[in-house]
N, CA and C of each residue as an Amber inpcrd file, in Angstrom:
protein
   519
 -62.2340000   9.9610000  -6.3510000 -61.5620000   9.6540000  -7.6090000
 -60.4140000  10.2630000  -8.3800000 -59.4850000   8.9440000  -8.8110000
 -57.5280000   9.6970000  -9.3010000 -57.9470000   9.7280000 -10.4110000
 -57.2870000  10.9120000 -10.5500000 -56.1560000  11.1560000 -11.8860000
 -55.0130000   9.6040000 -12.5250000 -56.0150000   9.0970000 -13.3960000
 -55.4150000   8.5600000 -14.5420000 -54.6090000   8.2520000 -14.8470000
 -53.2190000  10.2420000 -14.8410000 -52.0730000  10.1130000 -14.8110000
 -50.7980000   9.6220000 -14.2290000 -52.1960000   9.5600000 -12.5040000
 -51.3810000   9.4320000 -11.2180000 -51.1940000   7.8410000 -11.5140000
 -53.0570000   7.2920000 -11.7970000 -52.2950000   5.7350000 -11.8660000
 -51.7450000   4.6140000 -12.8310000 -51.0810000   5.4990000 -14.0360000
 -50.1170000   5.4830000 -15.1950000 -48.3280000   5.7700000 -14.2970000
 -48.7400000   6.5590000 -13.6090000 -47.0300000   6.5310000 -12.9820000
 -46.4910000   5.7090000 -11.8220000 -47.9660000   5.5500000 -11.0880000
 -47.6560000   4.3580000 -10.3050000 -47.1480000   3.4100000 -11.3930000
 -48.4430000   2.8860000 -11.9340000 -48.2800000   1.6860000 -12.4490000
 -46.8340000   1.3200000 -12.8920000 -45.7990000   2.5590000 -13.9660000
 -44.4880000   2.2370000 -14.2800000 -44.1620000   2.1700000 -13.5190000
 -44.0850000   2.4910000 -12.4690000 -42.7940000   2.7540000 -11.3140000
 -42.4930000   1.5710000 -10.3560000 -44.2630000   1.4860000 -10.8720000
 -44.7680000  -0.3320000 -10.1610000 -43.2800000  -1.3820000 -10.8360000
 -43.6440000  -1.5430000 -12.3140000 -43.3550000  -2.4340000 -12.3520000
 -41.7090000  -2.2890000 -12.7720000 -40.6220000  -0.6550000 -12.6060000
 -39.3990000  -0.5970000 -12.2510000 -39.4800000  -1.5400000 -11.2510000
 -39.7190000  -0.8580000  -9.9370000 -39.2540000  -1.8430000  -9.1750000
 -39.8630000  -3.0590000  -8.2760000 -40.8060000  -3.6550000  -9.0590000
 -40.9100000  -5.4310000  -9.5410000 -39.3430000  -5.3590000 -10.3160000
 -39.4180000  -5.3570000 -11.4730000 -38.3010000  -5.9300000 -12.2560000
 -37.3270000  -6.1830000 -11.4520000 -36.6640000  -4.6130000 -10.2930000
 -35.1710000  -4.4860000 -10.5100000 -35.3550000  -5.4350000  -9.5850000
 -36.3170000  -5.5290000  -8.1500000 -36.1840000  -6.5410000  -7.5930000
 -35.8790000  -7.8150000  -7.2700000 -36.6790000  -8.2110000  -8.7050000
 -36.2580000  -9.7100000  -9.7170000 -35.2520000 -10.1270000  -9.4270000
 -34.7310000  -8.8180000 -10.3970000 -33.1650000  -8.8980000 -11.0280000
 -31.8160000  -8.7750000  -9.2360000 -32.4060000  -8.5380000  -8.5190000
 -31.1140000  -8.2120000  -7.1770000 -31.6220000  -9.2150000  -6.1280000
 -33.3890000  -8.7850000  -5.5060000 -33.1310000  -9.5560000  -4.4240000
 -33.9720000 -11.0980000  -4.3990000 -34.8950000 -11.7050000  -5.4390000
 -34.9830000 -12.6710000  -5.7930000 -34.0440000 -13.6570000  -5.8180000
 -33.4840000 -14.8950000  -5.4070000 -33.2280000 -16.3180000  -6.0000000
 -33.5860000 -17.4200000  -5.4380000 -34.1240000 -17.3130000  -5.9630000
 -35.4460000 -18.3420000  -6.6370000 -34.6960000 -19.2960000  -7.7330000
 -34.1710000 -20.3970000  -7.4900000 -33.9870000 -20.9270000  -9.2880000
 -34.5540000 -20.8890000  -9.8540000 -36.3330000 -21.5400000  -9.0350000
 -37.5530000 -21.9420000 -10.1240000 -37.8100000 -20.4270000 -11.1190000
 -37.0300000 -19.3400000 -10.4690000 -37.2030000 -17.7410000 -11.0110000
 -36.3100000 -18.2740000 -13.0650000 -37.1130000 -17.7560000 -14.1120000
 -35.3070000 -17.9310000 -15.0540000 -36.0050000 -16.6620000 -15.3680000
 -36.0740000 -16.5880000 -16.6570000 -35.4220000 -15.3060000 -17.8750000
 -37.0000000 -14.7130000 -17.6910000 -37.1530000 -14.0800000 -16.0510000
 -38.0890000 -13.5300000 -16.4330000 -38.3430000 -11.9270000 -17.3380000
 -39.3420000 -11.7720000 -17.5670000 -39.0330000  -9.4260000 -18.2310000
 -40.4250000  -9.7010000 -17.9180000 -40.4380000  -8.4230000 -17.4980000
 -42.0210000  -7.4250000 -16.9360000 -42.5340000  -6.2770000 -17.9820000
 -43.5180000  -6.8350000 -18.0940000 -43.9200000  -6.3570000 -20.1880000
 -44.9440000  -4.6360000 -20.0650000 -45.7600000  -5.1470000 -19.1290000
 -46.3680000  -4.3550000 -18.2430000 -46.8030000  -4.4800000 -16.5820000
 -47.6580000  -3.4340000 -16.3960000 -48.1190000  -3.0390000 -15.6680000
 -49.0560000  -2.1330000 -15.9150000 -50.0910000  -2.6130000 -14.8770000
 -51.4660000  -1.8620000 -14.7370000 -52.1820000  -1.5520000 -13.1320000
 -52.5430000  -0.5500000 -13.5270000 -53.3210000  -0.6050000 -11.9670000
 -55.0510000   0.3800000 -11.7760000 -55.4170000  -0.4930000 -10.9040000
 -56.7940000   0.4970000 -10.7830000 -57.3620000   1.2340000 -11.0940000
 -58.2780000   2.1310000 -10.9560000 -58.7560000   3.4690000 -10.7950000
 -58.1370000   3.9870000  -9.8870000 -58.3280000   3.8750000  -8.7960000
 -58.6170000   3.1650000  -6.8820000 -56.9030000   3.4030000  -6.6090000
 -56.6410000   2.5910000  -7.4290000 -54.7780000   2.8910000  -6.8060000
 -54.8230000   1.2550000  -6.0690000 -55.8020000   0.2720000  -5.6800000
 -55.6070000  -0.6920000  -4.5300000 -54.6220000  -1.6330000  -5.0350000
 -55.1720000  -2.4510000  -7.1350000 -54.5100000  -3.3340000  -7.2930000
 -53.6190000  -3.8140000  -8.6870000 -52.5160000  -3.6580000  -8.7710000
 -51.6190000  -3.5770000  -9.9390000 -51.6770000  -4.8840000 -10.6570000
 -51.5830000  -5.5680000 -11.1080000 -51.3590000  -6.2010000 -12.6780000
 -49.9650000  -6.2610000 -12.9050000 -49.3370000  -7.3180000 -13.1140000
 -48.1020000  -7.1370000 -13.4170000 -48.3520000  -8.5780000 -14.8780000
 -47.5110000  -8.1460000 -15.6130000 -48.4390000  -8.8650000 -17.2630000
 -45.9140000  -9.1130000 -17.2310000 -45.9680000 -10.2610000 -17.8480000
 -44.3710000 -11.2030000 -17.2280000 -45.2490000 -11.8710000 -18.5290000
 -43.1220000 -11.8990000 -19.3380000 -43.0350000 -13.6060000 -20.0010000
 -42.1430000 -13.3860000 -19.1600000 -41.7280000 -15.4590000 -19.6820000
 -40.4850000 -15.2060000 -19.4780000 -40.3600000 -16.7480000 -21.1320000
 -38.6510000 -16.5420000 -21.0990000 -38.1470000 -17.3820000 -22.3190000
 -37.9510000 -18.8830000 -21.7180000 -38.0100000 -19.1070000 -22.8890000
 -38.4980000 -21.1300000 -22.6000000 -39.9400000 -21.5560000 -22.8780000
 -39.4960000 -23.3380000 -21.7060000 -40.6160000 -24.3220000 -22.9840000
 -41.6150000 -24.2860000 -21.4080000 -43.0210000 -24.7160000 -21.8170000
 -43.4570000 -24.1230000 -19.9380000 -43.1470000 -24.8360000 -19.7360000
 -42.2750000 -25.7440000 -19.1630000 -42.3180000 -26.2540000 -18.1000000
 -41.5250000 -25.2520000 -16.5640000 -40.6450000 -24.1460000 -17.6770000
 -39.6460000 -22.8810000 -16.8970000 -40.7000000 -22.0220000 -17.1270000
 -41.9210000 -21.6250000 -17.6520000 -42.9560000 -20.8620000 -17.0800000
 -43.5310000 -21.6320000 -16.3830000 -43.6930000 -22.8060000 -15.9150000
 -45.2110000 -22.8480000 -14.8310000 -43.6820000 -22.2720000 -13.4190000
 -42.6570000 -22.8370000 -14.0060000 -41.6910000 -22.9940000 -12.7600000
 -41.8000000 -21.0000000 -12.1870000 -41.1580000 -19.9530000 -13.3490000
 -41.1210000 -19.1270000 -12.4360000 -42.8120000 -17.9780000 -12.2350000
 -43.9960000 -18.8600000 -12.9520000 -44.8560000 -18.2030000 -12.8160000
 -44.9890000 -18.9030000 -11.0350000 -44.7460000 -19.4170000 -10.3330000
 -44.5280000 -20.6430000  -8.8510000 -44.0800000 -19.3370000  -8.1740000
 -43.2050000 -18.8570000  -8.7200000 -42.2680000 -18.4750000  -7.8510000
 -42.2950000 -17.0930000  -7.4910000 -42.9670000 -16.8800000  -8.5980000
 -43.0980000 -15.1360000  -8.4350000 -44.2440000 -15.7030000  -7.5430000
 -45.6710000 -16.1670000  -7.6570000 -46.3360000 -16.2360000  -7.0030000
 -45.3070000 -16.2510000  -5.2580000 -44.6980000 -17.2670000  -4.7120000
 -43.7950000 -17.2530000  -3.9110000 -43.4190000 -15.9610000  -3.5500000
 -42.6450000 -15.1120000  -3.7750000 -42.3880000 -13.5370000  -3.6810000
 -43.1500000 -12.6400000  -3.8430000 -44.4710000 -12.9040000  -3.7520000
 -44.7650000 -12.3210000  -3.7980000 -45.4060000 -11.1380000  -2.2780000
 -45.4760000 -11.6600000  -1.6870000 -45.7500000 -10.3480000  -0.9900000
 -43.8260000  -9.8680000  -0.9050000 -42.0860000 -10.3510000  -0.5050000
 -41.6100000  -9.3950000  -0.5500000 -41.4380000  -8.8340000  -1.7990000
 -42.0850000  -9.0100000  -3.0680000 -42.6460000  -7.5850000  -3.7770000
 -42.8640000  -6.4160000  -3.6090000 -44.7090000  -6.8040000  -2.7670000
 -45.6670000  -6.6980000  -2.3820000 -44.1620000  -4.5970000  -1.4190000
 -43.9680000  -5.7640000  -0.5550000 -43.2520000  -4.5900000   0.5340000
 -42.5500000  -3.6180000  -0.7780000 -41.5930000  -4.5640000  -1.1490000
 -40.4720000  -3.2010000  -1.8870000 -41.1100000  -1.9550000  -3.1400000
 -42.5020000  -2.2590000  -3.5360000 -42.7560000  -1.8060000  -4.4950000
 -43.7140000  -0.9010000  -3.1830000 -43.8070000  -0.9420000  -1.6670000
 -44.4290000  -0.1560000  -0.9280000 -43.4110000   0.9230000  -0.4970000
 -42.4660000   0.3870000  -0.1930000 -40.6860000   1.2040000   0.3900000
 -41.1480000   2.1770000  -0.7530000 -40.7790000   1.8270000  -2.1320000
 -40.0170000   3.0280000  -2.6980000 -41.1310000   3.2540000  -3.0870000
 -43.0930000   3.0570000  -3.4750000 -43.8480000   4.0840000  -4.1710000
 -43.8860000   5.7180000  -2.7350000 -44.1230000   4.6600000  -1.8590000
 -44.5070000   5.1090000  -0.5390000 -45.6720000   6.1120000  -0.8620000
 -46.3020000   5.3790000  -1.3500000 -47.8140000   5.5390000  -1.1080000
 -49.1770000   4.9410000  -0.4380000 -50.2020000   5.9820000   0.2850000
 -50.7040000   5.5590000   1.5340000 -51.3460000   3.6700000   1.4380000
 -51.7590000   3.3650000   0.5690000 -51.8410000   1.8610000   0.7530000
 -50.2750000   1.2150000  -0.7710000 -50.4280000  -0.0520000  -0.7140000
 -49.2870000  -0.4490000  -1.0230000 -50.9350000  -1.7400000  -2.1970000
 -50.6000000  -1.4570000  -3.4270000 -52.0620000  -2.0690000  -4.1750000
 -51.1820000  -3.3150000  -3.7460000 -51.8720000  -4.3620000  -4.1660000
 -51.6770000  -5.8300000  -3.7520000 -51.5240000  -5.9450000  -5.5110000
 -50.2650000  -7.1770000  -5.2950000 -49.8140000  -7.8930000  -7.0950000
 -50.9950000  -8.8060000  -7.7180000 -50.7130000  -8.5400000  -8.4490000
 -51.1540000  -9.7340000  -9.4910000 -50.9540000 -10.3410000 -10.6420000
 -50.1980000 -11.1280000 -10.6500000 -48.9830000 -11.7410000 -12.1080000
 -49.9770000 -12.3080000 -13.3170000 -49.3940000 -11.9620000 -14.2660000
 -50.5560000 -12.4020000 -15.3190000 -49.5730000 -12.6780000 -16.5830000
 -49.0770000 -14.3190000 -16.8210000 -48.1340000 -13.9220000 -18.1470000
 -49.1060000 -13.5480000 -19.8210000 -48.0980000 -12.5250000 -19.6250000
 -48.3130000 -11.8250000 -20.7100000 -48.7630000 -12.8930000 -22.1200000
 -49.7750000 -12.4770000 -23.1530000 -50.3580000 -13.3330000 -24.1890000
 -49.4290000 -13.4290000 -25.4010000 -48.9860000 -12.2450000 -25.0970000
 -48.7370000 -11.0160000 -26.2180000 -47.3380000 -12.1470000 -26.9450000
 -46.4200000 -12.6060000 -26.7550000 -45.1330000 -13.3810000 -28.0220000
 -46.7470000 -14.9790000 -28.1340000 -47.1280000 -15.0000000 -27.7120000
 -48.1260000 -15.8980000 -28.1830000 -48.9610000 -15.4170000 -29.4940000
 -49.6210000 -14.3200000 -29.0760000 -50.2730000 -13.1620000 -30.7270000
 -49.7340000 -13.4820000 -31.8170000 -48.2450000 -12.5070000 -30.6090000
 -48.0040000 -12.1910000 -32.6290000 -46.7980000 -13.6110000 -32.9550000
 -46.6280000 -14.6960000 -32.3140000 -46.0280000 -15.7760000 -33.1050000
 -47.4370000 -16.0350000 -34.4780000 -48.5780000 -16.8990000 -33.4020000
 -49.4860000 -16.6800000 -34.5510000 -49.2540000 -16.1160000 -36.1140000
 -50.3890000 -14.3070000 -35.4610000 -49.8080000 -13.8710000 -36.9220000
 -49.5190000 -13.9470000 -36.9740000 -47.5490000 -14.3870000 -36.7080000
 -46.3540000 -14.7050000 -38.0650000 -46.8580000 -15.9550000 -39.0380000
 -47.0490000 -16.9690000 -37.7800000 -47.7670000 -17.6150000 -38.7290000
 -48.5070000 -17.6590000 -39.6210000 -49.9580000 -17.6240000 -40.0900000
 -50.9970000 -16.6560000 -40.3350000 -50.5820000 -16.0790000 -41.8940000
 -48.9270000 -14.5390000 -41.9190000 -48.9310000 -14.0550000 -42.0790000
 -47.8350000 -15.4900000 -43.0690000 -47.1530000 -16.1450000 -42.3800000
 -46.4130000 -16.8330000 -43.2810000 -47.5250000 -17.7400000 -44.6560000
 -48.6220000 -17.8690000 -44.1970000 -48.8720000 -18.6490000 -44.3830000
 -49.7090000 -18.2470000 -46.1680000 -50.1170000 -16.8400000 -45.1550000
 -50.5520000 -16.2770000 -46.8730000 -49.7080000 -15.6670000 -47.5950000
 -48.4630000 -15.7430000 -47.8180000 -47.4390000 -15.8620000 -49.2290000
 -47.2780000 -16.9120000 -49.0560000 -47.4820000 -17.5880000 -48.5690000
 -46.9630000 -18.3600000 -49.0760000 -48.5880000 -19.0060000 -50.5320000
 -49.8620000 -18.7290000 -50.1900000 -51.1390000 -19.1390000 -51.0140000
 -50.7130000 -18.2140000 -52.0180000 -50.0480000 -16.8030000 -51.5370000
 -50.2650000 -15.8740000 -52.8190000 -48.8390000 -16.3490000 -53.4830000
 -48.2830000 -16.7910000 -52.6840000 -46.9050000 -17.1750000 -54.3850000
 -47.0800000 -18.7740000 -55.1360000 -48.2570000 -19.6100000 -54.8910000
 -48.7820000 -20.4750000 -55.2630000 -50.1460000 -19.7360000 -55.8000000
 -50.9200000 -19.0500000 -56.0500000 -51.5520000 -18.2020000 -56.9680000
 -50.5840000 -17.1410000 -57.6490000 -49.7880000 -16.7890000 -57.1270000
 -49.1010000 -16.1260000 -59.1880000 -48.9870000 -17.5020000 -59.4780000
 -47.8200000 -18.3610000 -58.8390000 -47.1000000 -19.4200000 -60.0790000
 -48.3240000 -19.4960000 -61.3710000 -49.1630000 -20.0550000 -59.7310000
 -50.9360000 -20.3070000 -60.9210000 -50.9470000 -19.7030000 -62.3490000
 -51.0550000 -18.3400000 -62.3720000 -51.4560000 -17.4130000 -63.0150000
 -50.5040000 -16.8530000 -64.5100000 -48.6170000 -17.0120000 -63.6660000
 -48.3520000 -16.8270000 -64.8390000 -47.9460000 -17.8880000 -65.9000000
 -48.5260000 -19.6050000 -66.2250000 -48.0770000 -20.0440000 -66.7900000
 -50.1550000 -19.9080000 -67.4370000 -51.5120000 -19.0970000 -67.0980000
 -52.7060000 -19.1440000 -67.4640000 -52.8820000 -18.7340000 -68.3040000
 -53.6400000 -19.4320000 -69.2440000 -54.1290000 -18.5240000 -69.5530000
 -55.9160000 -18.7690000 -69.4480000 -56.1820000 -17.9840000 -71.0680000
 -57.4490000 -17.2080000 -70.3230000 -58.9220000 -19.1210000 -71.3180000
 -59.9480000 -19.0690000 -69.8570000 -60.7780000 -19.4210000 -70.8900000
 -61.6210000 -19.5140000 -71.9690000 -62.0930000 -18.3070000 -71.5530000
 -63.0410000 -17.6140000 -73.3360000 -61.5840000 -16.3280000 -73.8690000
 -62.7440000 -15.8170000 -74.1320000 -61.9730000 -14.1400000 -74.1720000
 -60.7630000 -13.4710000 -73.6310000 -60.0870000 -13.5880000 -73.7760000
 -59.1460000 -12.6280000 -72.8690000 -59.4470000 -10.9300000 -73.0100000
 -60.5110000 -11.1650000 -72.8560000 -61.4010000  -9.5140000 -71.8680000
 -63.1230000  -9.6370000 -72.1500000 -63.6720000 -11.0740000 -71.1900000
 -65.2830000 -11.5970000 -71.4950000 -66.2550000 -10.6040000 -70.9800000
 -65.0230000  -8.9570000 -70.6070000 -66.3550000  -7.5550000 -70.9270000
 -66.7520000  -6.8440000 -71.6110000 -67.8580000  -6.5720000 -72.3090000
 -68.1980000  -5.5020000 -72.7300000 -67.9330000  -4.3570000 -73.0720000
 -66.9740000  -4.0380000 -73.7550000 -67.3500000  -2.5830000 -73.9540000
 -68.1930000  -1.6690000 -75.5300000 -67.9440000  -0.2480000 -74.9790000
 -69.3910000   1.0020000 -75.8780000 -69.2570000  -0.2040000 -77.3560000
 -68.1660000  -0.3520000 -77.6320000 -67.8600000   0.0960000 -79.3350000
 -68.0720000  -1.2030000 -79.4240000 -67.8350000  -3.3510000 -78.8950000
 -68.5600000  -4.0580000 -78.7630000 -70.1630000  -3.5600000 -79.4660000
 -70.8530000  -3.0160000 -78.7290000 -71.8400000  -3.3120000 -78.7220000
 -72.7640000  -2.1030000 -79.9740000 -71.7820000  -1.3510000 -80.9170000
 -72.2870000  -0.5350000 -81.6530000 -71.3770000  -2.0780000 -82.8540000
 -71.3110000  -2.5770000 -82.9650000 -70.4430000  -3.3010000 -83.9300000
 -71.9810000  -4.0880000 -83.6730000 -72.6050000  -4.6760000 -82.7530000
 -73.5450000  -6.2470000 -82.8030000 -74.7080000  -5.1380000 -83.1140000
 -75.0650000  -4.3220000 -83.0900000 -75.8000000  -3.5260000 -83.7260000
 -75.8230000  -2.5500000 -84.8370000 -74.7720000  -2.6550000 -85.1370000
 -74.0980000  -2.5270000 -87.2130000 -74.6700000  -4.0910000 -87.5380000
 -74.5730000  -5.0690000 -87.0790000 -74.5680000  -6.8630000 -87.2060000
 -75.9350000  -7.3400000 -87.1150000 -76.7300000  -6.2350000 -86.5120000
 -78.0130000  -6.8080000 -86.3440000 -78.7660000  -6.1380000 -87.5170000
 -77.9040000  -4.9070000 -87.4660000 -78.9850000  -3.8100000 -88.5140000
 -78.8460000  -4.6480000 -90.3030000 -77.9610000  -5.0910000 -89.8110000
 -77.1660000  -6.0260000 -91.5420000 -78.1010000  -7.5240000 -91.6250000
 -78.0020000  -7.9370000 -90.6420000 -79.2440000  -9.2430000 -90.9220000
 -80.7830000  -8.5750000 -90.7490000 -81.1240000  -7.5520000 -90.2950000
 -82.7760000  -6.5040000 -90.7860000 -82.5330000  -6.4560000 -92.1310000
 -81.5580000  -6.3050000 -92.3470000 -81.8460000  -5.8950000 -94.1910000
 -81.7460000  -7.0950000 -94.8970000 -81.0470000  -8.2640000 -93.5460000
 -81.6340000  -8.7230000 -95.5030000 -82.6080000  -9.4190000 -95.4200000
 -83.0460000  -9.9000000 -93.8780000 -84.8670000  -9.9280000 -93.4460000
 -85.9830000  -9.0040000 -94.5460000 -85.1740000  -7.7270000 -95.0510000
 -86.0560000  -7.4650000 -95.7140000 -86.7560000  -7.6590000 -97.0770000
 -84.8040000  -8.1870000 -97.7670000 -85.2560000  -8.6350000 -99.0390000
 -86.0040000  -9.9620000 -99.1850000 -86.4330000 -10.5050000 -98.0310000
 -87.2010000 -12.2510000 -98.4630000 -88.6530000 -11.5170000 -98.8450000
 -88.6630000 -12.8600000 -99.6700000 -90.3200000 -12.7030000 -99.8570000
 -91.5100000 -12.4100000 -98.3150000 -92.8300000 -12.4040000 -98.5940000
 -93.3210000 -12.6310000 -97.5700000 -93.6040000 -13.7010000 -97.3330000
 -93.9230000 -14.9920000 -98.4510000 -93.7920000 -16.2470000 -98.0090000
 -92.5370000 -16.7710000 -97.6130000 -91.1930000 -15.9420000 -97.7710000
 -90.9960000 -16.7680000 -97.5860000 -90.6590000 -16.3990000 -95.0850000
 -91.3660000 -15.5780000 -95.0930000 -91.2220000 -14.7510000 -93.9140000
 -92.7680000 -16.0450000 -93.3620000 -93.7420000 -15.5850000 -94.4810000
 -94.7410000 -15.5190000 -93.1400000 -94.7180000 -17.6780000 -92.6670000
 -93.6320000 -18.3700000 -93.9690000 -93.2770000 -18.9530000 -93.0050000
 -92.1940000 -19.8980000 -92.0280000 -91.3650000 -18.4800000 -92.1480000
 -90.5540000 -18.8530000 -91.1810000 -91.1820000 -18.6010000 -89.7170000
 -92.4980000 -17.5610000 -89.6500000 -93.4540000 -16.9400000 -88.9790000
 -94.0460000 -18.7250000 -88.8280000 -94.5050000 -19.0710000 -89.3690000
 -95.4290000 -20.5830000 -89.0960000 -97.3580000 -19.8340000 -89.1250000
 -96.6790000 -18.6610000 -90.1220000 -98.6350000 -18.4950000 -90.6850000
 -98.8710000 -18.6080000 -91.4930000 -99.9710000 -18.2660000 -92.5620000
-100.3070000 -18.0750000 -93.5770000 -99.6100000 -16.9700000 -94.7750000
 -98.9430000 -17.4360000 -95.6720000 -98.4930000 -16.0950000 -96.4210000
 -99.7660000 -15.6480000 -96.8270000 -99.7440000 -14.4710000 -96.7410000
-100.3900000 -13.0920000 -97.9740000-100.6000000 -13.8620000 -99.8820000
-102.1570000 -13.9270000-100.1530000-101.4460000 -14.0120000-101.7340000
-102.8750000 -13.1410000-101.9830000
C-alpha cells in the first residue's frame, strides 16, 4: 500500500509535466487554450486522471479533447521520463466541470439577488393588512381580562329574569 502523500506528490509532478509538455512539445493545431487544473493518482500509482479546461466554445473543446487523446502516448512517455517511477501511470483526460458549475452557481445567485430586490421593492410600499403587530403581548391579555371583568360586572347588575331569558330558561319567581 502506498502513502497518500506520495500519490499527491506524484499527481502534482504529473500535472506540471503534462502542462509543460503541452506547452513546449505538442504542436497539434486542434489543441486550443488548454489549462491543466488538477491531477489525481490512484493509491497503487497505476492510473492518473488529468483534469483540464479549454477556453472557447463546444467545438474547440471537442477538438482539444481529440488532440489530448492523440498526444496521450507522448505525454505518458514524458511523465515516465521525468518522474522516474517504476511503472508510469496511464493517463486519462477528463474535462473539468468546475467552470460550468461555477457559472451555474453565479447564475443562481444572480436570480436570488433579483428576487430579493423585487421583494425589497414590494415591501417598501406595502402596508399591513391588519394591525401593525398581529401578535398578542402580555399587556394585551391583561387589558382583555379587565374588559371581560367589566362585562361580567355589568352582567351581575342584570335581573334574574333577564339572565334566564338570555340563557333560554325560565325565570325564578
